[in-house]
DRENPA-3360 file (N, C-alpha, C; in nm, 2 decimals, always signed):
BEGIN
1 = MPVAAEID = +2.29/-1.54/+2.49/+2.39/-1.50/+2.40/+2.53/-1.51/+2.47 ~ +2.63/-1.59/+2.42/+2.75/-1.60/+2.50/+2.83/-1.47/+2.51 ~ +2.89/-1.45/+2.63/+2.97/-1.34/+2.65/+3.11/-1.36/+2.60 ~ +3.20/-1.26/+2.60/+3.33/-1.27/+2.54/+3.41/-1.39/+2.60 ~ +3.41/-1.40/+2.73/+3.49/-1.51/+2.80/+3.44/-1.65/+2.75 ~ +3.31/-1.66/+2.73/+3.26/-1.79/+2.69/+3.30/-1.82/+2.55 ~ +3.30/-1.72/+2.46/+3.35/-1.74/+2.32/+3.49/-1.78/+2.32 ~ +3.57/-1.72/+2.41/+3.72/-1.76/+2.41/+3.73/-1.90/+2.46;
9 = RLADMYHL = +3.65/-1.94/+2.55/+3.66/-2.08/+2.60/+3.62/-2.18/+2.48 ~ +3.51/-2.14/+2.41/+3.47/-2.22/+2.29/+3.58/-2.23/+2.19 ~ +3.65/-2.11/+2.16/+3.75/-2.11/+2.07/+3.87/-2.20/+2.11 ~ +3.90/-2.20/+2.24/+4.01/-2.28/+2.29/+3.97/-2.43/+2.28 ~ +3.84/-2.46/+2.30/+3.80/-2.60/+2.30/+3.81/-2.65/+2.16 ~ +3.78/-2.57/+2.06/+3.78/-2.62/+1.92/+3.91/-2.58/+1.85 ~ +4.01/-2.53/+1.93/+4.14/-2.50/+1.87/+4.14/-2.41/+1.75 ~ +4.05/-2.30/+1.77/+4.04/-2.21/+1.66/+4.16/-2.12/+1.65;
17 = RDGERETM = +4.20/-2.08/+1.53/+4.31/-1.98/+1.51/+4.26/-1.84/+1.54 ~ +4.36/-1.75/+1.55/+4.33/-1.61/+1.59/+4.22/-1.55/+1.51 ~ +4.24/-1.57/+1.37/+4.14/-1.51/+1.28/+4.00/-1.56/+1.30 ~ +3.99/-1.69/+1.32/+3.86/-1.75/+1.35/+3.80/-1.70/+1.48 ~ +3.88/-1.69/+1.58/+3.84/-1.64/+1.71/+3.78/-1.50/+1.70 ~ +3.85/-1.41/+1.62/+3.81/-1.27/+1.60/+3.67/-1.27/+1.53 ~ +3.66/-1.35/+1.43/+3.53/-1.36/+1.36/+3.42/-1.40/+1.45 ~ +3.44/-1.50/+1.54/+3.34/-1.54/+1.64/+3.30/-1.42/+1.73;
25 = HLLADAAR = +3.39/-1.35/+1.78/+3.36/-1.23/+1.86/+3.28/-1.13/+1.78 ~ +3.31/-1.11/+1.66/+3.24/-1.01/+1.58/+3.10/-1.05/+1.55 ~ +3.08/-1.18/+1.52/+2.94/-1.23/+1.50/+2.86/-1.23/+1.63 ~ +2.92/-1.26/+1.74/+2.84/-1.25/+1.86/+2.80/-1.11/+1.90 ~ +2.89/-1.02/+1.87/+2.86/-0.88/+1.89/+2.74/-0.83/+1.81 ~ +2.75/-0.87/+1.68/+2.64/-0.84/+1.59/+2.51/-0.90/+1.63 ~ +2.51/-1.02/+1.68/+2.39/-1.09/+1.72/+2.33/-1.02/+1.85 ~ +2.42/-0.98/+1.94/+2.37/-0.90/+2.05/+2.30/-0.77/+2.01;
33 = KRESSARV = +2.35/-0.71/+1.90/+2.29/-0.59/+1.85/+2.17/-0.62/+1.76 ~ +2.14/-0.75/+1.73/+2.04/-0.79/+1.64/+2.06/-0.74/+1.50 ~ +2.18/-0.74/+1.45/+2.21/-0.69/+1.32/+2.20/-0.79/+1.21 ~ +2.20/-0.92/+1.25/+2.19/-1.02/+1.15/+2.05/-1.03/+1.09 ~ +2.05/-1.07/+0.96/+1.92/-1.09/+0.90/+1.89/-1.23/+0.88 ~ +1.77/-1.27/+0.93/+1.73/-1.41/+0.92/+1.69/-1.45/+0.78 ~ +1.68/-1.35/+0.69/+1.64/-1.38/+0.55/+1.76/-1.39/+0.46 ~ +1.88/-1.38/+0.51/+2.00/-1.40/+0.43/+2.04/-1.55/+0.45;
41 = ADFAQTYV = +2.09/-1.61/+0.34/+2.13/-1.75/+0.35/+2.23/-1.77/+0.46 ~ +2.22/-1.88/+0.53/+2.31/-1.90/+0.64/+2.46/-1.88/+0.61 ~ +2.50/-1.93/+0.49/+2.64/-1.91/+0.46/+2.68/-1.77/+0.43 ~ +2.58/-1.68/+0.41/+2.61/-1.54/+0.38/+2.59/-1.45/+0.51 ~ +2.55/-1.51/+0.62/+2.52/-1.42/+0.74/+2.65/-1.36/+0.78 ~ +2.76/-1.43/+0.78/+2.89/-1.38/+0.83/+2.93/-1.26/+0.74 ~ +2.91/-1.28/+0.61/+2.95/-1.17/+0.51/+2.87/-1.04/+0.54 ~ +2.74/-1.05/+0.56/+2.66/-0.93/+0.59/+2.71/-0.86/+0.72;
49 = TLERASKE = +2.74/-0.94/+0.82/+2.80/-0.88/+0.94/+2.93/-0.81/+0.92 ~ +3.02/-0.88/+0.84/+3.15/-0.82/+0.81/+3.14/-0.70/+0.73 ~ +3.04/-0.70/+0.63/+3.02/-0.58/+0.55/+2.98/-0.46/+0.63 ~ +2.89/-0.48/+0.73/+2.85/-0.37/+0.81/+2.96/-0.31/+0.89 ~ +3.06/-0.40/+0.93/+3.17/-0.36/+1.02/+3.29/-0.31/+0.94 ~ +3.29/-0.32/+0.81/+3.41/-0.30/+0.73/+3.44/-0.15/+0.72 ~ +3.57/-0.12/+0.71/+3.61/+0.02/+0.68/+3.65/+0.03/+0.54 ~ +3.69/-0.09/+0.47/+3.72/-0.09/+0.33/+3.67/-0.22/+0.27;
57 = IDYYDAEL = +3.61/-0.20/+0.15/+3.56/-0.32/+0.08/+3.60/-0.31/-0.07 ~ +3.67/-0.41/-0.12/+3.70/-0.42/-0.26/+3.62/-0.53/-0.32 ~ +3.56/-0.51/-0.43/+3.47/-0.61/-0.49/+3.50/-0.62/-0.64 ~ +3.51/-0.75/-0.68/+3.53/-0.77/-0.83/+3.44/-0.89/-0.87 ~ +3.37/-0.86/-0.98/+3.29/-0.97/-1.05/+3.28/-0.94/-1.19 ~ +3.28/-1.04/-1.27/+3.27/-1.02/-1.42/+3.13/-0.98/-1.46 ~ +3.03/-1.03/-1.39/+2.89/-1.02/-1.44/+2.79/-0.96/-1.34 ~ +2.82/-0.97/-1.21/+2.72/-0.93/-1.11/+2.76/-0.80/-1.04;
65 = ILASAQTE = +2.66/-0.71/-1.03/+2.68/-0.58/-0.96/+2.68/-0.61/-0.81 ~ +2.77/-0.54/-0.73/+2.78/-0.56/-0.59/+2.64/-0.54/-0.53 ~ +2.60/-0.63/-0.43/+2.47/-0.63/-0.38/+2.43/-0.50/-0.32 ~ +2.52/-0.44/-0.24/+2.48/-0.31/-0.18/+2.48/-0.19/-0.28 ~ +2.51/-0.22/-0.40/+2.50/-0.12/-0.51/+2.39/-0.14/-0.61 ~ +2.31/-0.24/-0.58/+2.20/-0.28/-0.67/+2.07/-0.20/-0.65 ~ +2.01/-0.17/-0.75/+1.88/-0.10/-0.74/+1.77/-0.21/-0.70 ~ +1.66/-0.16/-0.66/+1.56/-0.26/-0.61/+1.51/-0.35/-0.73;
73 = DYARAVLE = +1.49/-0.30/-0.84/+1.45/-0.39/-0.95/+1.55/-0.48/-1.00 ~ +1.68/-0.44/-1.00/+1.79/-0.53/-1.04/+1.80/-0.64/-0.93 ~ +1.80/-0.60/-0.81/+1.81/-0.70/-0.70/+1.69/-0.80/-0.70 ~ +1.57/-0.75/-0.73/+1.46/-0.84/-0.74/+1.48/-0.95/-0.85 ~ +1.53/-0.90/-0.97/+1.56/-0.99/-1.08/+1.66/-1.10/-1.04 ~ +1.76/-1.06/-0.97/+1.87/-1.15/-0.92/+1.81/-1.25/-0.82 ~ +1.73/-1.20/-0.72/+1.68/-1.29/-0.62/+1.57/-1.38/-0.67 ~ +1.50/-1.35/-0.78/+1.40/-1.43/-0.84/+1.46/-1.56/-0.90;
81 = TSASGQVD = +1.59/-1.56/-0.93/+1.65/-1.68/-0.98/+1.69/-1.78/-0.87 ~ +1.68/-1.74/-0.75/+1.71/-1.83/-0.64/+1.60/-1.93/-0.61 ~ +1.64/-2.05/-0.56/+1.54/-2.15/-0.53/+1.49/-2.14/-0.39 ~ +1.54/-2.04/-0.31/+1.50/-2.03/-0.17/+1.37/-1.95/-0.14 ~ +1.32/-1.89/-0.25/+1.19/-1.81/-0.23/+1.21/-1.69/-0.14 ~ +1.09/-1.64/-0.08/+1.09/-1.53/+0.01/+1.15/-1.40/-0.06 ~ +1.12/-1.38/-0.18/+1.18/-1.28/-0.26/+1.15/-1.14/-0.20 ~ +1.03/-1.11/-0.17/+1.00/-0.98/-0.11/+1.07/-0.95/+0.02;
89 = ERLSDRVA = +1.07/-1.05/+0.11/+1.14/-1.03/+0.24/+1.29/-1.01/+0.22 ~ +1.35/-1.09/+0.13/+1.49/-1.08/+0.11/+1.53/-0.96/+0.03 ~ +1.44/-0.91/-0.05/+1.46/-0.79/-0.13/+1.47/-0.67/-0.04 ~ +1.39/-0.66/+0.06/+1.39/-0.54/+0.15/+1.52/-0.54/+0.23 ~ +1.57/-0.66/+0.27/+1.70/-0.67/+0.33/+1.82/-0.62/+0.24 ~ +1.81/-0.67/+0.12/+1.92/-0.64/+0.02/+1.92/-0.49/-0.01 ~ +1.81/-0.43/-0.03/+1.80/-0.29/-0.06/+1.85/-0.20/+0.06 ~ +1.82/-0.25/+0.18/+1.86/-0.18/+0.30/+2.01/-0.18/+0.31;
97 = RGAILTRP = +2.08/-0.28/+0.26/+2.22/-0.29/+0.27/+2.29/-0.17/+0.19 ~ +2.22/-0.11/+0.10/+2.28/+0.00/+0.03/+2.31/+0.12/+0.11 ~ +2.25/+0.12/+0.23/+2.27/+0.24/+0.32/+2.42/+0.24/+0.37 ~ +2.49/+0.13/+0.36/+2.63/+0.14/+0.41/+2.71/+0.24/+0.33 ~ +2.67/+0.26/+0.21/+2.75/+0.35/+0.12/+2.74/+0.50/+0.15 ~ +2.63/+0.53/+0.22/+2.61/+0.67/+0.25/+2.60/+0.70/+0.40 ~ +2.61/+0.60/+0.48/+2.60/+0.62/+0.63/+2.72/+0.71/+0.68 ~ +2.71/+0.76/+0.80/+2.82/+0.83/+0.86/+2.94/+0.73/+0.88;
105 = KAPTVRIL = +3.06/+0.77/+0.86/+3.17/+0.68/+0.86/+3.16/+0.56/+0.77 ~ +3.11/+0.59/+0.65/+3.09/+0.48/+0.55/+3.22/+0.42/+0.51 ~ +3.22/+0.30/+0.47/+3.35/+0.23/+0.43/+3.39/+0.29/+0.29 ~ +3.52/+0.28/+0.27/+3.58/+0.31/+0.13/+3.55/+0.18/+0.05 ~ +3.48/+0.20/-0.06/+3.44/+0.09/-0.15/+3.49/+0.11/-0.29 ~ +3.56/+0.00/-0.34/+3.61/+0.00/-0.47/+3.53/-0.11/-0.55 ~ +3.45/-0.08/-0.65/+3.37/-0.17/-0.72/+3.44/-0.19/-0.86 ~ +3.48/-0.31/-0.89/+3.54/-0.34/-1.02/+3.46/-0.44/-1.09;
113 = LGEASLHR = +3.41/-0.40/-1.20/+3.31/-0.48/-1.28/+3.36/-0.52/-1.41 ~ +3.35/-0.65/-1.45/+3.38/-0.68/-1.59/+3.28/-0.62/-1.68 ~ +3.32/-0.59/-1.80/+3.23/-0.53/-1.90/+3.11/-0.61/-1.93 ~ +3.11/-0.74/-1.90/+3.00/-0.83/-1.92/+2.88/-0.79/-1.84 ~ +2.91/-0.73/-1.72/+2.80/-0.69/-1.63/+2.72/-0.58/-1.69 ~ +2.78/-0.50/-1.78/+2.71/-0.39/-1.85/+2.62/-0.44/-1.96 ~ +2.63/-0.57/-1.99/+2.56/-0.62/-2.11/+2.46/-0.73/-2.07 ~ +2.47/-0.79/-1.96/+2.38/-0.90/-1.92/+2.25/-0.83/-1.88;
121 = LVGGPEVL = +2.14/-0.86/-1.95/+2.01/-0.79/-1.93/+1.94/-0.84/-1.81 ~ +1.99/-0.82/-1.69/+1.93/-0.86/-1.57/+1.80/-0.78/-1.55 ~ +1.69/-0.85/-1.55/+1.56/-0.78/-1.54/+1.51/-0.71/-1.66 ~ +1.59/-0.72/-1.77/+1.55/-0.66/-1.90/+1.62/-0.52/-1.92 ~ +1.60/-0.47/-2.04/+1.67/-0.34/-2.07/+1.65/-0.23/-1.98 ~ +1.53/-0.20/-1.94/+1.50/-0.08/-1.86/+1.56/-0.10/-1.72 ~ +1.55/-0.22/-1.66/+1.61/-0.24/-1.53/+1.76/-0.23/-1.54 ~ +1.83/-0.28/-1.64/+1.97/-0.27/-1.65/+2.01/-0.12/-1.67;
129 = RDQLKHLL = +1.94/-0.05/-1.76/+1.97/+0.09/-1.78/+1.97/+0.17/-1.65 ~ +1.86/+0.15/-1.57/+1.85/+0.22/-1.44/+1.96/+0.18/-1.34 ~ +2.00/+0.05/-1.35/+2.11/+0.00/-1.26/+2.24/+0.07/-1.30 ~ +2.27/+0.09/-1.43/+2.39/+0.15/-1.47/+2.39/+0.30/-1.44 ~ +2.27/+0.36/-1.44/+2.26/+0.50/-1.40/+2.29/+0.51/-1.25 ~ +2.24/+0.42/-1.18/+2.27/+0.42/-1.03/+2.41/+0.40/-1.00 ~ +2.48/+0.32/-1.08/+2.63/+0.31/-1.06/+2.70/+0.44/-1.09 ~ +2.65/+0.52/-1.19/+2.71/+0.65/-1.21/+2.69/+0.74/-1.09;
137 = EIGKLSNV = +2.57/+0.73/-1.03/+2.54/+0.82/-0.91/+2.62/+0.78/-0.79 ~ +2.63/+0.65/-0.76/+2.71/+0.62/-0.64/+2.86/+0.64/-0.66 ~ +2.90/+0.64/-0.79/+3.04/+0.66/-0.82/+3.08/+0.80/-0.79 ~ +2.98/+0.89/-0.77/+3.01/+1.03/-0.74/+3.04/+1.05/-0.59 ~ +3.01/+0.95/-0.51/+3.03/+0.96/-0.36/+3.18/+0.96/-0.34 ~ +3.22/+1.03/-0.24/+3.36/+1.05/-0.21/+3.43/+0.92/-0.16 ~ +3.35/+0.82/-0.11/+3.40/+0.70/-0.06/+3.39/+0.58/-0.16 ~ +3.33/+0.61/-0.27/+3.31/+0.50/-0.37/+3.38/+0.52/-0.50;
145 = SVRVLPFA = +3.45/+0.42/-0.55/+3.51/+0.43/-0.68/+3.46/+0.31/-0.76 ~ +3.42/+0.34/-0.89/+3.37/+0.24/-0.98/+3.46/+0.23/-1.10 ~ +3.51/+0.11/-1.13/+3.58/+0.09/-1.26/+3.53/-0.02/-1.34 ~ +3.55/-0.02/-1.47/+3.51/-0.12/-1.56/+3.63/-0.19/-1.62 ~ +3.63/-0.32/-1.62/+3.74/-0.39/-1.68/+3.69/-0.43/-1.82 ~ +3.74/-0.36/-1.93/+3.69/-0.39/-2.06/+3.73/-0.52/-2.12 ~ +3.65/-0.57/-2.21/+3.67/-0.70/-2.28/+3.81/-0.69/-2.34 ~ +3.85/-0.58/-2.39/+3.98/-0.56/-2.47/+4.10/-0.59/-2.38;
153 = VGAHRAMG = +4.09/-0.60/-2.25/+4.20/-0.63/-2.16/+4.25/-0.77/-2.19 ~ +4.15/-0.86/-2.23/+4.19/-1.00/-2.26/+4.21/-1.08/-2.13 ~ +4.30/-1.17/-2.13/+4.32/-1.26/-2.01/+4.38/-1.18/-1.90 ~ +4.34/-1.22/-1.78/+4.39/-1.16/-1.65/+4.38/-1.26/-1.54 ~ +4.45/-1.23/-1.43/+4.47/-1.34/-1.33/+4.35/-1.37/-1.25 ~ +4.24/-1.29/-1.26/+4.12/-1.32/-1.18/+4.01/-1.37/-1.27 ~ +4.04/-1.41/-1.39/+3.94/-1.47/-1.48/+3.87/-1.59/-1.42 ~ +3.74/-1.59/-1.42/+3.66/-1.70/-1.36/+3.64/-1.69/-1.21;
161 = VGFSILRL = +3.69/-1.58/-1.15/+3.68/-1.57/-1.00/+3.62/-1.44/-0.97 ~ +3.51/-1.44/-0.89/+3.45/-1.32/-0.83/+3.48/-1.32/-0.68 ~ +3.51/-1.21/-0.62/+3.54/-1.21/-0.48/+3.53/-1.07/-0.42 ~ +3.51/-1.07/-0.29/+3.51/-0.95/-0.21/+3.62/-0.95/-0.11 ~ +3.69/-0.84/-0.09/+3.79/-0.83/+0.02/+3.74/-0.73/+0.12 ~ +3.73/-0.77/+0.25/+3.67/-0.68/+0.35/+3.78/-0.66/+0.46 ~ +3.80/-0.53/+0.49/+3.89/-0.50/+0.59/+3.82/-0.42/+0.71 ~ +3.85/-0.47/+0.83/+3.79/-0.41/+0.94/+3.89/-0.34/+1.03;
169 = GAPSLRRV = +3.85/-0.24/+1.10/+3.94/-0.17/+1.19/+3.94/-0.22/+1.33 ~ +3.82/-0.26/+1.38/+3.81/-0.30/+1.52/+3.71/-0.41/+1.53 ~ +3.76/-0.54/+1.55/+3.90/-0.57/+1.55/+3.96/-0.56/+1.41 ~ +4.10/-0.55/+1.41/+4.17/-0.54/+1.28/+4.18/-0.68/+1.22 ~ +4.11/-0.70/+1.11/+4.12/-0.82/+1.04/+4.08/-0.80/+0.89 ~ +4.12/-0.90/+0.81/+4.09/-0.90/+0.67/+4.03/-1.03/+0.63 ~ +3.93/-1.03/+0.54/+3.86/-1.15/+0.50/+3.84/-1.14/+0.35 ~ +3.86/-1.25/+0.28/+3.82/-1.26/+0.14/+3.69/-1.35/+0.14;
177 = YTEGLTNA = +3.59/-1.31/+0.06/+3.47/-1.38/+0.05/+3.44/-1.42/-0.09 ~ +3.42/-1.55/-0.11/+3.37/-1.60/-0.24/+3.25/-1.69/-0.22 ~ +3.15/-1.68/-0.31/+3.02/-1.74/-0.29/+2.99/-1.83/-0.41 ~ +2.93/-1.95/-0.37/+2.88/-2.04/-0.47/+2.73/-2.05/-0.46 ~ +2.67/-2.16/-0.52/+2.53/-2.17/-0.52/+2.47/-2.22/-0.39 ~ +2.55/-2.30/-0.31/+2.50/-2.35/-0.19/+2.59/-2.32/-0.07 ~ +2.70/-2.26/-0.09/+2.79/-2.23/+0.03/+2.88/-2.11/-0.01 ~ +2.96/-2.07/+0.09/+3.06/-1.97/+0.06/+3.19/-2.00/+0.13;
185 = TYIHESGE = +3.30/-1.94/+0.09/+3.43/-1.96/+0.15/+3.48/-1.82/+0.21 ~ +3.52/-1.83/+0.33/+3.58/-1.71/+0.40/+3.73/-1.74/+0.41 ~ +3.81/-1.66/+0.34/+3.96/-1.69/+0.35/+4.02/-1.59/+0.44 ~ +4.10/-1.64/+0.54/+4.16/-1.55/+0.64/+4.31/-1.57/+0.66 ~ +4.36/-1.67/+0.60/+4.51/-1.69/+0.61/+4.58/-1.57/+0.54 ~ +4.67/-1.52/+0.61/+4.74/-1.39/+0.57/+4.79/-1.40/+0.43 ~ +4.87/-1.51/+0.40/+4.93/-1.53/+0.27/+4.82/-1.54/+0.16 ~ +4.71/-1.61/+0.18/+4.61/-1.62/+0.08/+4.54/-1.48/+0.06;
193 = VDTYEHGF = +4.51/-1.41/+0.17/+4.45/-1.28/+0.16/+4.54/-1.19/+0.08 ~ +4.67/-1.20/+0.10/+4.77/-1.12/+0.03/+4.76/-1.14/-0.12 ~ +4.74/-1.27/-0.16/+4.73/-1.31/-0.30/+4.61/-1.24/-0.37 ~ +4.50/-1.24/-0.30/+4.38/-1.18/-0.35/+4.39/-1.03/-0.36 ~ +4.46/-0.97/-0.26/+4.48/-0.83/-0.26/+4.57/-0.79/-0.37 ~ +4.68/-0.86/-0.40/+4.76/-0.84/-0.51/+4.69/-0.85/-0.64 ~ +4.61/-0.96/-0.65/+4.53/-0.98/-0.77/+4.43/-0.87/-0.80 ~ +4.37/-0.82/-0.69/+4.27/-0.71/-0.71/+4.35/-0.58/-0.76;
201 = RDIWALAA = +4.46/-0.56/-0.69/+4.55/-0.44/-0.73/+4.58/-0.45/-0.88 ~ +4.62/-0.57/-0.93/+4.66/-0.58/-1.07/+4.55/-0.56/-1.16 ~ +4.43/-0.61/-1.14/+4.32/-0.59/-1.23/+4.26/-0.45/-1.22 ~ +4.27/-0.39/-1.10/+4.22/-0.26/-1.08/+4.31/-0.16/-1.17 ~ +4.44/-0.19/-1.18/+4.53/-0.11/-1.26/+4.50/-0.14/-1.41 ~ +4.46/-0.26/-1.45/+4.42/-0.29/-1.59/+4.29/-0.22/-1.63 ~ +4.20/-0.20/-1.54/+4.07/-0.15/-1.57/+4.08/+0.00/-1.62 ~ +3.97/+0.04/-1.69/+3.96/+0.18/-1.72/+3.95/+0.26/-1.59;
209 = DERRSVTI = +4.02/+0.37/-1.59/+4.01/+0.45/-1.47/+3.87/+0.51/-1.45 ~ +3.85/+0.58/-1.34/+3.71/+0.62/-1.31/+3.65/+0.71/-1.42 ~ +3.73/+0.80/-1.47/+3.68/+0.89/-1.57/+3.64/+0.81/-1.70 ~ +3.73/+0.72/-1.74/+3.70/+0.64/-1.86/+3.59/+0.55/-1.84 ~ +3.58/+0.50/-1.71/+3.47/+0.41/-1.68/+3.33/+0.48/-1.69 ~ +3.33/+0.60/-1.65/+3.21/+0.68/-1.66/+3.17/+0.69/-1.81 ~ +3.26/+0.71/-1.89/+3.23/+0.72/-2.04/+3.18/+0.59/-2.09 ~ +3.24/+0.48/-2.04/+3.19/+0.34/-2.09/+3.05/+0.32/-2.04;
217 = LRRRIEQI = +3.02/+0.36/-1.91/+2.89/+0.34/-1.86/+2.79/+0.42/-1.94 ~ +2.82/+0.55/-1.96/+2.73/+0.64/-2.03/+2.70/+0.59/-2.17 ~ +2.81/+0.54/-2.24/+2.79/+0.49/-2.38/+2.70/+0.37/-2.38 ~ +2.72/+0.28/-2.28/+2.64/+0.16/-2.27/+2.49/+0.19/-2.24 ~ +2.47/+0.29/-2.15/+2.33/+0.33/-2.12/+2.26/+0.38/-2.25 ~ +2.33/+0.46/-2.33/+2.28/+0.51/-2.46/+2.25/+0.40/-2.55 ~ +2.32/+0.29/-2.55/+2.30/+0.17/-2.64/+2.18/+0.09/-2.61 ~ +2.14/+0.08/-2.48/+2.04/-0.01/-2.44/+1.90/+0.04/-2.49;
225 = E = +1.84/-0.04/-2.56/+1.71/-0.01/-2.62/+1.59/-0.06/-2.54;
% end
């Protein structure tokens, strides 16, 4: 495993920018601690490492619940749609990621979900109902806030885009993560990260506040047959 000086030499050789250099150091540190999961897709390995090291996480998606906030049955239903197999092994890793929400010095997490996520029957009605109940429970944690962006909001600047913003304290860095079917994008340029942060701030303000979001979640739970 390369030491810090070797990583710096590699970064110099490949003319990496400061943000990329910091990420390399972070990944090497995680690898030394054996924190990476071999059962996570290669393009998501960096995300899982950043997630563990984050002090703040902002998440927005119109349809999909944050992975670390998924119940086991919901996560299984999601993973079963993947072509990569190894569902049982990957499931245990995903469920374990939920521990970041309740660990000592847990990150501050803001989960912003489009109302569609409350209606898509991932795993069927019972699985979705239990997942929404789980959201209500984790929303009671002092470090977790859950908001719903209602259909009635109409058009907004993040339409068609799902993303996570991760902020770390040591080293101090910010990353935006977006994921596709076969790869992922890690955005680190300051101006671009600012754009995502401003976008998240805007749609967070448009969303139902935490109290009204609880009402929306409870109403939807009652509707599911």
